[in-house]
C-alpha positions in Angstrom: 0.0 0.0 0.0 1.4 3.4 -1.1 1.3 5.9 1.7 -0.3 9.3 0.9 1.6 12.5 1.5 0.4 14.4 4.6 -2.7 16.6 4.2 -1.7 20.2 4.7 -4.4 22.8 5.4 -3.8 26.4 4.8 -4.1 27.2 8.5 -1.5 24.5 9.4 0.8 25.8 6.7 0.6 29.3 8.0 1.3 28.1 11.6 4.4 26.1 10.4 5.7 29.2 8.6 5.2 31.3 11.7 7.2 28.8 13.8 10.3 29.6 11.7 10.3 33.1 13.3 10.6 32.8 17.1 9.9 36.5 17.6 6.6 36.3 15.7 3.6 37.6 17.7 0.9 35.7 15.7 -0.8 38.9 14.5 0.2 38.4 10.9 -1.0 34.8 11.0 -4.3 35.8 12.5 -4.8 38.3 9.7 -4.2 35.6 7.1 -6.7 33.4 9.0 -9.3 36.1 8.8 -8.7 36.4 5.0 -9.3 32.7 4.6 -12.6 33.1 6.4 -13.6 36.0 4.2 -12.7 33.9 1.1 -14.9 31.1 2.2 -17.8 33.4 2.8 -17.5 35.0 -0.6 -17.1 31.6 -2.3 -20.3 30.5 -0.6 -22.3 33.3 -2.3 -20.4 33.1 -5.6 -21.1 29.4 -5.8 -24.9 29.8 -5.5 -25.2 33.2 -7.2 -27.6 31.9 -9.8 -29.9 30.4 -7.2 -30.3 33.5 -4.9 -31.0 37.1 -5.5 -27.4 38.2 -5.7 -26.8 38.5 -9.4 -27.3 41.8 -11.2 -26.4 45.4 -10.3 -27.0 47.8 -7.4 -27.9 51.5 -7.6 -24.3 52.4 -6.4 -21.4 53.6 -8.5 -17.8 53.0 -7.4 -14.9 55.5 -7.5 -14.0 54.4 -11.0 -17.5 55.2 -12.3 -18.6 51.6 -12.7 -22.0 50.4 -11.5 -21.5 48.0 -8.5 -22.7 44.5 -8.9 -24.5 42.9 -6.0 -21.7 40.3 -5.5 -19.1 43.2 -5.6 -20.8 44.9 -2.7 -21.2 41.6 -0.8 -17.5 40.8 -1.2 -16.4 44.3 -0.2 -18.6 44.3 3.0 -17.6 40.7 3.9 -13.9 41.4 3.7 -14.2 44.6 5.6 -16.3 43.2 8.4 -14.1 40.0 8.7 -10.8 41.9 8.7 -11.4 44.8 11.1 -12.5 42.5 13.9 -9.2 40.6 13.5 -7.6 43.5 15.5 -4.5 43.5 13.4 -5.4 46.2 10.9 -4.7 49.9 11.3 -5.9 50.9 7.8 -7.8 49.4 4.9 -8.7 50.5 1.4 -10.7 48.8 -1.3 -10.9 49.4 -5.0 -14.6 50.1 -4.5 -14.0 52.9 -1.8 -13.2 56.5 -2.4 -10.6 56.7 0.4 -9.5 54.9 3.5 -12.2 52.6 5.0 -13.1 53.8 8.5 -12.1 51.3 11.1 -13.7 51.3 14.6 -11.6 53.0 17.3 -11.2 49.8 19.3 -9.8 48.0 16.2 -7.4 50.7 14.8 -4.1 49.9 16.5 -2.9 47.0 14.4 0.5 46.7 12.7 -0.8 46.0 9.2 -2.4 47.7 6.2 -4.8 45.8 3.9 -5.5 46.9 0.3 -7.9 44.8 -1.7 -10.0 44.3 -4.9 -13.0 42.5 -3.5 -14.2 41.0 -6.7 -11.9 41.4 -9.7 -13.6 40.8 -13.0 -17.1 41.6 -11.7 -18.3 42.5 -15.2 -18.1 38.8 -15.9 -20.3 37.8 -12.9 -23.6 37.4 -14.7 -21.9 35.3 -17.4 -20.6 32.8 -14.8 -16.9 33.5 -15.8 -13.9 33.3 -13.5 -13.6 36.1 -11.0 -11.5 36.6 -7.9 -10.3 38.6 -4.9 -6.9 40.2 -4.8 -5.1 41.5 -1.6 -2.0 43.3 -0.7 -0.5 43.7 2.8 2.0 46.2 4.1 3.4 46.9 7.5 2.4 50.3 8.8 5.0 53.1 8.7 3.3 55.5 11.2 4.1 54.6 14.9 0.6 54.0 16.3 -3.1 54.9 16.3 -5.4 55.1 13.2 -3.6 54.3 10.0 -3.1 57.0 7.4 -2.7 57.5 3.7 1.0 57.4 4.3 0.7 53.8 5.6 -1.2 52.8 2.4 0.8 54.6 -0.2 4.0 52.5 0.0 6.1 51.2 -2.9 5.2 47.7 -4.0 8.5 46.1 -2.9 7.5 46.9 0.7 4.6 44.4 0.6 4.9 41.7 3.3 2.3 39.5 1.7 0.1 39.4 -1.4 -2.3 36.9 -2.8 -5.6 36.2 -4.6 -8.5 33.9 -4.3 -9.8 32.6 -7.6 -13.4 31.4 -7.9 -13.4 29.1 -10.9 -13.9 25.4 -11.5 -12.4 25.1 -8.1 -11.7 27.8 -5.5 -8.0 28.5 -4.9 -6.1 30.6 -2.4 -2.7 31.6 -3.7 -0.3 33.8 -1.6 3.2 34.7 -0.9 5.0 36.3 2.1 8.3 36.7 0.2 9.3 33.1 0.5 7.8 31.5 -2.6 4.3 31.2 -3.9 1.9 28.5 -2.6 -1.5 27.5 -3.7 -4.4 25.9 -1.7 -7.6 24.4 -3.2 -10.8 24.6 -1.2 -12.3 21.2 -0.4 -16.0 22.1 0.0 -16.8 18.8 1.8 -14.6 19.7 4.8 -14.5 23.5 4.3 -10.7 23.6 4.3 -8.1 25.0 1.9 -5.7 22.2 1.2 -2.1 22.6 -0.1 -2.3 21.7 -3.8 0.5 23.7 -5.4 3.6 24.1 -3.3 6.4 26.5 -4.3 4.9 27.5 -7.7 7.4 28.4 -10.4 6.4 30.2 -13.6 8.0 28.8 -16.7 10.8 31.1 -18.0 9.1 31.2 -21.4 5.5 30.5 -22.4 3.5 29.9 -25.6 0.5 32.2 -24.8 -0.2 35.9 -24.6 -3.2 37.5 -23.0 -4.4 41.0 -24.0 -7.6 42.7 -25.1 -6.8 42.7 -28.8 -10.0 44.7 -29.5 -8.0 47.7 -28.5 -5.3 47.1 -31.1 -5.9 50.4 -33.0 -5.6 52.4 -29.8 -2.1 51.1 -29.0 1.3 52.6 -29.7 3.3 51.3 -32.6 5.8 49.4 -30.3 2.9 47.4 -28.8 1.4 46.7 -32.2 4.8 45.4 -33.4 5.2 43.2 -30.4 1.8 41.6 -31.0 2.6 41.0 -34.7 5.9 39.4 -33.6 4.1 37.0 -31.3 1.9 35.9 -34.2 4.7 35.3 -36.7 5.6 31.7 -37.6 9.1 31.1 -36.4 9.5 27.6 -35.1 13.0 28.1 -33.5 11.5 30.8 -31.3 8.4 28.8 -30.4 6.0 31.1 -32.3 3.3 31.7 -33.1 1.9 32.3 -29.6 -1.7 31.4 -28.8 -4.1 34.2 -27.6 -5.9 33.4 -24.3 -7.9 36.2 -22.8 -10.6 35.9 -20.1 -11.0 39.6 -19.3 -10.5 39.0 -15.6 -7.0 39.9 -14.5 -6.9 37.4 -11.7 -7.9 34.6 -14.1 -5.6 35.6 -16.9 -2.6 36.0 -14.5 -3.4 32.8 -12.7 -3.2 30.9 -16.0 0.0 32.7 -16.9 1.5 31.9 -13.6 0.9 28.1 -14.1 1.6 27.8 -17.8 3.9 30.7 -18.7 3.6 33.5 -21.2 2.6 37.1 -20.8 -0.4 39.1 -19.7 -0.6 42.7 -20.9 -2.8 45.7 -20.3 -0.9 48.6 -21.9 -1.7 52.3 -22.0 -3.7 53.3 -25.0 -5.4 56.4 -26.5 -8.5 55.8 -24.2 -6.4 55.1 -21.1 -3.1 57.0 -21.4 -2.1 56.1 -17.8 -3.2 52.5 -18.2 -6.4 51.1 -16.8 -5.5 48.6 -14.0 -5.0 49.8 -10.4 -1.4 49.8 -9.1 -2.3 49.3 -5.4 -5.2 46.9 -5.7 -4.2 44.8 -8.7 -0.7 45.3 -10.2 1.4 45.5 -7.0 0.1 42.3 -5.5 0.2 40.4 -8.8 3.7 41.6 -9.5 4.9 40.5 -6.1 3.4 37.0 -6.6 4.8 36.6 -10.1 8.2 37.8 -9.1 8.3 35.4 -6.2 7.5 32.6 -8.7 10.5 33.7 -10.9 8.7 36.0 -13.4 8.8 39.7 -14.1 6.3 42.6 -14.1 6.9 46.0 -15.6 4.9 49.0 -16.7 7.0 49.4 -19.9 9.5 51.7 -18.3 10.3 50.3 -14.9 9.6 47.4 -12.5 6.0 47.6 -11.2 7.3 47.1 -7.6 9.5 50.2 -7.9 6.7 52.6 -8.8 6.2 55.3 -6.2 2.4 55.6 -5.7 0.7 59.0 -5.5 -2.9 58.0 -5.0 -4.9 55.0 -3.8 -6.5 54.6 -7.3 -3.5 55.3 -9.4 -3.5 53.4 -12.7 -0.6 51.9 -14.6 0.1 49.9 -17.7 1.3 46.3 -16.9 3.2 43.6 -18.7 3.6 40.5 -16.5 4.6 36.9 -16.8 7.5 34.7 -17.8 10.8 36.4 -17.5 11.9 35.8 -21.1 8.6 36.9 -22.5 8.5 40.2 -20.5 12.2 40.9 -21.4 11.4 40.5 -25.1 8.4 42.7 -24.7 10.6 45.4 -23.0 12.8 45.3 -26.1 9.9 46.3 -28.3 8.6 48.9 -25.8 12.0 50.5 -25.7 12.2 50.9 -29.5 11.3 54.2 -31.2 7.7 54.7 -32.2 
């Protein structure tokens, strides 16, 4: 009889990682535990969305001018309520909020800052297409009390953890604390996230590219030339690449992380500063992909080196396998 490997739950994994640091207070671990609870609560509603009155839109508009979906609002409120009672957060901000989220006075003295996109890809909700939650965690820089904008507007390389929960054919929790990237799959029968992908490594080169090619005519000539290059038949270089695009960053980057290739959302004539949010989407995804051996740039510099100036700052992004991003950079650096 072949013995099975030990079953590792996400909670147990976090505890074992904590034990490697004798001075750890447990606050960071407790915050991750709270996030896993929030993930399960959101998954519960996502998984039965077509059966209950939670599909469709609300009468609210978020800071980006988008009409909020009911599931968007549910995910946002669930993460907020779960996290502030953990007692480890001094400041929180969501892609759906205009500024910092108010935290009750009795819960405002934690060491950490949480920034999150409650439901990435929410425009796909009613079509039952992959969506997800993205989070980014920083350590506060102010000494005590209520967290401030200064605590939130930190450069991406200061993140102490980042991750995402993807709600697809299965629900997965992928995260990094700067020591590799690990994936856990939810077993609904026991209500536990179980280790399924330990120490994920992105292939150094892929065979797929992911971009909204409907915007082709709005792109700069270097971007257009790079896309043409990917489509050319050149067997020694492994081309042509296959186009794969879900339209949900969390889904497209997750596939890229596992299979290799490149995900792109460049600046264009409609969005000269890019469209995706640095603090809620690009920083956490860049941290994860870099920890897996990949690269993430905005076309001019590393995503994690960008100095933020606002919570909802937008940026172009090119993220994925190191060789693919490097080749993309060569095209982006060429004259228009």
